[in-house]
C-alpha positions in Angstrom: 0.0 0.0 0.0 1.5 3.4 -1.0 1.3 6.4 1.3 1.1 10.0 0.2 4.2 12.0 0.5 4.1 15.2 2.7 6.6 18.0 2.8 9.5 18.8 0.4 12.6 17.0 -0.5 16.0 18.5 0.1 16.4 19.2 -3.6 13.1 21.0 -3.7 14.0 23.2 -0.7 17.3 24.1 -2.3 15.6 25.1 -5.5 13.2 27.3 -3.5 16.1 28.9 -1.6 18.0 29.5 -4.8 15.0 31.1 -6.4 14.4 33.4 -3.4 18.2 34.3 -3.3 18.0 35.2 -7.0 15.0 37.3 -6.5 16.6 39.2 -3.6 19.7 39.7 -5.7 17.6 41.2 -8.5 15.3 43.3 -6.3 17.9 44.7 -3.8 19.5 47.1 -6.2 16.1 48.3 -7.4 14.9 48.8 -3.8 18.1 50.7 -2.9 17.7 52.9 -6.0 14.1 53.6 -5.1 15.2 54.5 -1.6 17.9 56.8 -2.9 15.4 58.4 -5.2 12.9 58.9 -2.3 15.6 60.6 -0.2 16.6 62.9 -3.1 13.0 63.7 -3.7 12.6 64.8 0.0 15.8 67.0 -0.3 14.4 68.6 -3.5 11.2 69.3 -1.6 13.2 71.0 1.1 15.0 73.2 -1.5 11.6 74.1 -3.0 10.5 75.3 0.4 13.8 77.3 0.6 12.9 78.8 -2.8 9.5 79.9 -1.5 11.1 81.4 1.6 13.6 83.3 -0.5 10.8 84.8 -2.6 8.9 85.8 0.6 12.0 87.4 2.1 12.6 89.3 -1.1 9.0 90.6 -1.2 9.6 92.2 2.2 13.0 93.6 1.3 12.6 95.2 -2.1 13.7 92.1 -4.0 16.9 91.8 -2.0 18.6 88.5 -1.0 19.2 87.5 2.6 22.2 89.3 4.2 23.6 89.9 7.6 25.9 92.7 6.4 25.0 96.3 6.4 24.8 98.0 3.0 27.2 100.7 4.2 29.9 98.6 5.8 32.2 99.2 2.9 32.2 102.9 3.7 34.0 102.0 6.9 36.6 99.9 5.0 35.1 96.5 6.0 36.5 97.0 9.5 34.5 95.7 12.5 36.1 98.2 14.9 35.2 101.1 12.5 31.6 99.9 12.1 30.7 99.2 15.7 32.4 102.5 16.7 29.6 104.3 14.7 26.6 101.9 14.8 24.8 100.2 17.7 23.6 97.7 17.2 24.9 96.6 13.8 23.0 93.7 12.2 23.0 90.7 14.4 23.1 87.0 13.7 20.2 85.9 15.8 19.6 82.1 16.1 16.4 82.2 18.2 14.8 82.0 21.6 15.2 78.9 23.8 12.3 77.4 25.8 13.4 79.3 28.9 13.2 82.7 27.2 16.9 83.2 26.4 17.9 84.7 23.1 20.9 83.3 21.3 23.0 84.6 18.5 26.5 85.5 17.2 26.5 89.0 18.6 28.6 92.0 17.6 29.0 94.4 20.5 31.1 97.1 22.3 32.2 100.2 20.3 29.2 102.5 20.2 27.1 100.1 22.3 26.9 100.1 26.1 29.6 98.2 27.8 27.3 95.4 28.9 26.0 94.8 25.3 26.8 91.2 24.3 29.2 90.2 21.6 32.5 91.1 20.1 34.4 91.4 16.8 35.2 87.7 17.0 31.9 87.2 15.3 32.5 89.8 12.6 33.3 87.4 9.7 30.1 85.3 10.4 28.2 88.3 9.2 29.9 88.4 5.8 28.6 86.2 3.0 31.8 84.3 3.3 35.2 84.9 4.8 38.0 82.4 4.6 40.8 84.5 6.0 39.0 85.8 9.1 36.9 82.7 10.1 39.1 80.0 8.8 37.6 77.1 6.8 34.6 77.9 4.6 32.4 80.1 6.8 30.1 83.0 6.7 26.4 83.8 6.5 26.0 81.7 3.3 25.8 78.7 5.7 23.0 80.2 7.9 19.6 79.7 6.2 18.3 78.3 9.5 18.9 81.5 11.5 15.9 83.5 12.8 15.9 86.2 10.2 15.3 83.6 7.5 13.6 80.7 9.3 10.7 83.0 10.2 9.7 82.6 6.5 9.5 78.8 6.9 8.6 77.6 10.4 10.3 79.9 13.0 12.7 77.2 14.2 16.5 76.9 13.9 16.3 73.1 14.1 13.8 71.6 11.8 14.2 68.7 9.3 13.4 71.0 6.4 17.0 72.4 6.9 18.6 69.0 6.7 18.8 66.6 3.7 17.7 63.1 4.7 21.1 61.7 3.5 23.0 64.2 5.6 23.6 61.8 8.5 26.4 63.9 10.0 24.1 66.9 10.6 21.0 65.0 11.5 22.9 63.0 14.1 24.4 66.1 15.7 21.0 67.8 15.6 18.9 64.8 16.9 18.3 66.2 20.3 17.6 69.7 19.1 15.0 68.5 16.6 12.9 67.4 19.6 13.5 70.5 21.7 10.5 72.8 22.1 12.3 76.2 21.7 13.2 78.1 18.6 16.9 77.4 19.3 18.5 74.8 21.5 21.2 76.1 24.0 24.7 74.7 23.4 24.9 73.3 26.9 22.1 70.9 26.0 23.8 69.7 22.8 26.1 66.7 22.6 29.8 67.4 22.6 29.2 71.1 23.3 28.1 71.9 19.7 27.3 75.6 19.3 24.9 75.1 16.4 24.3 72.6 13.6 24.1 74.5 10.4 21.8 73.6 7.5 22.7 71.1 4.8 21.7 73.8 2.3 23.8 76.9 1.6 23.4 80.0 -0.5 25.8 81.0 -3.2 28.0 83.5 -1.4 29.2 84.8 -4.7 25.7 85.9 -5.5 25.3 87.5 -2.0 28.0 90.0 -2.7 27.7 93.2 -4.7 28.6 92.0 -8.2 31.6 94.3 -8.3 33.2 92.3 -5.5 33.2 89.2 -7.7 34.2 90.9 -11.0 37.4 89.9 -12.7 38.7 93.4 -13.0 41.1 93.2 -10.0 44.4 91.3 -10.6 47.0 89.7 -8.4 50.8 90.1 -8.7 50.8 87.6 -11.6 48.0 89.5 -13.5 45.4 86.7 -12.6 41.9 88.0 -11.9 40.9 87.9 -8.2 37.8 89.1 -6.3 37.8 92.7 -5.0 38.1 93.2 -1.2 34.5 94.3 -0.3 36.0 96.8 2.2 37.5 98.7 -0.8 34.0 99.4 -2.3 31.5 101.7 -0.6 28.6 99.3 -1.5 30.7 96.1 -1.5 28.5 94.5 1.2 25.2 95.5 -0.4 23.3 92.3 -1.4 22.0 92.4 -4.9 18.4 92.1 -6.0 17.2 88.7 -7.2 16.0 90.3 -10.5 19.7 91.3 -11.2 20.4 87.6 -12.0 21.6 87.5 -15.6 21.3 83.7 -16.1 18.6 82.6 -13.7 18.4 79.0 -15.1 22.2 78.7 -15.0 23.2 80.4 -11.7 22.9 78.2 -8.6 21.2 79.8 -5.6 21.3 77.1 -2.9 22.6 73.6 -2.9 23.6 70.6 -0.6 26.8 71.5 1.0 28.0 68.0 1.5 28.6 65.3 -1.1 25.4 63.3 -0.8 24.4 62.2 -4.3 26.5 59.5 -6.0 28.8 59.4 -3.0 31.9 57.2 -3.4 34.4 58.2 -0.8 32.8 57.1 2.5 31.3 59.2 5.3 34.3 61.5 6.0 37.2 63.1 4.2 40.3 61.7 5.8 42.4 64.9 5.6 40.4 66.8 8.3 41.7 66.7 11.9 38.1 66.4 13.1 35.6 64.3 11.2 34.1 66.3 8.3 32.1 64.9 5.4 33.3 65.4 1.8 31.8 68.6 0.3 29.8 68.7 -2.9 32.8 69.8 -4.9 35.1 67.0 -3.7 34.1 64.4 -6.3 33.7 64.5 -10.0 30.5 62.4 -9.8 29.0 64.5 -7.1 25.6 66.0 -8.1 24.1 68.1 -5.3 20.4 68.9 -5.2 20.3 72.5 -6.3 17.9 75.4 -6.3 18.5 77.8 -9.3 17.6 81.5 -9.5 14.7 80.8 -11.8 13.1 78.7 -9.0 13.6 75.2 -10.5 15.3 72.5 -8.5 17.5 69.8 -10.0 20.7 67.9 -9.3 23.9 69.7 -10.6 26.7 67.4 -11.7 30.3 68.6 -10.9 31.4 67.0 -14.1 28.8 69.2 -15.9 30.2 72.2 -14.1 33.7 71.5 -15.1 32.8 70.8 -18.7 30.9 74.1 -18.8 33.9 75.9 -17.5 36.2 74.3 -20.2 33.7 75.1 -22.9 33.6 78.8 -22.0 37.4 79.0 -21.8 37.7 77.3 -25.2 35.2 79.8 -26.7 37.3 82.6 -25.2 40.4 81.2 -26.9 42.2 80.3 -23.7 45.4 78.2 -23.9 45.9 76.7 -20.5 47.9 78.9 -18.2 49.2 81.1 -21.0 46.2 83.4 -21.2 45.2 84.8 -17.7 42.6 87.1 -19.2 40.4 84.1 -20.2 38.5 83.6 -17.0 36.0 80.8 -17.4 33.1 80.7 -15.0 34.6 81.0 -11.5 37.8 81.9 -9.7 40.1 78.9 -9.7 40.5 76.1 -7.2 44.0 75.6 -5.8 44.7 72.6 -8.0 43.3 74.2 -11.1 45.9 74.2 -13.9 44.8 77.6 -15.4 46.2 79.3 -12.3 43.3 81.6 -11.3 43.4 81.8 -7.5 40.3 82.6 -5.5 42.5 85.1 -3.8 42.2 87.7 -1.0 39.3 87.4 1.4 38.0 84.0 0.2 41.3 82.2 -0.1 40.7 80.1 3.1 37.4 79.0 1.7 39.1 77.0 -1.0 42.1 75.6 0.9 40.1 72.4 1.5 40.5 71.3 -2.2 43.3 69.0 -1.1 40.6 66.9 0.5 39.0 66.0 -2.8 38.2 62.4 -3.3 39.6 62.2 -6.8 42.1 64.2 -8.8 39.7 64.8 -11.7 37.3 67.2 -9.8 38.4 70.8 -9.9 35.7 73.3 -9.5 34.7 76.4 -7.5 31.2 76.6 -8.9 28.5 78.1 -6.7 30.8 79.8 -4.2 33.4 81.6 -6.3 31.3 82.4 -9.4 32.9 85.2 -11.4 30.6 88.3 -11.5 28.5 86.8 -8.7 24.8 87.1 -9.4 25.7 88.3 -12.9 27.7 85.2 -13.7 26.7 81.5 -14.1 27.9 78.1 -12.9 26.9 76.1 -16.0 26.1 76.8 -19.6 23.3 74.3 -19.7 19.9 74.2 -17.9 19.9 71.3 -15.5 
């Protein structure tokens, strides 16, 4: 008498396992790609919110861009001591109120202010669009979209997920506690490792925040290479331009992801920094940061595309490598750029980090050192 078989044979189980393994191998890349796309979509949504806030800010300030610098600072030669001797208070970098009623900021004080007024000139360069020589590495108000003067146009909080790309694990981990804190700003004594503030993933183009004369190519260094003007040498050097001044609104970047988040290849951190720092958007040839453009559209911006655009413009101008300094391209040069155009002067320190680049192919100062600022462009194609 024959009995019915129940269950599976070893061979049949192995076949099922093999089929499942094959399906996983096929589906995992697709799932990962879908996840990456979803994270990029959220970052693009954040940038669109920034675009709306920029437009709202401009509607209140006669089409002007965000700035922490006084229009007349250049009259005083760009000197903190000269400005605060005449003006109290100068513009202040306010971060927000904590839950206990304390107001936090990077204050400028003394001079014409009463002796008990908070702050000092140590915070001076934070009020510039960017200042490498005074603040050290890559700093200035271009990194401050989550401060109170601007975040009031979004949600009124310094710490909010709209200011951080979901792929920016470095910033999100540092801001984790603050994102749950009820106040507008979280006091540093409550933050891990004594962090003063966790700045936004997204940064403005500081080149476009300066008066266009600052970023013009008319000034030259000792080797006759074009360099930016010192804003303190121009009476209106610190005056932020109007949005409508943008000459190439679909080709001039306005805000982008500061860190290398898209198509990342080099790991979490750049090994050359003494303290852990992620690679920046310009550290890899394949980097393609989510970018808000002056015409309001948002798209990724490939650094390879930026470099190709620069080469095309120089070729159209008839440049021949380092032999023709007058042919400028699209931005003031990175330190390892073979055409020899230095960023120079007050923004030199901003670009000293190019030795941290992941590969030797990338070589771009797009977005931050755009020649002619808001009148210039960072690409010759619409992204």
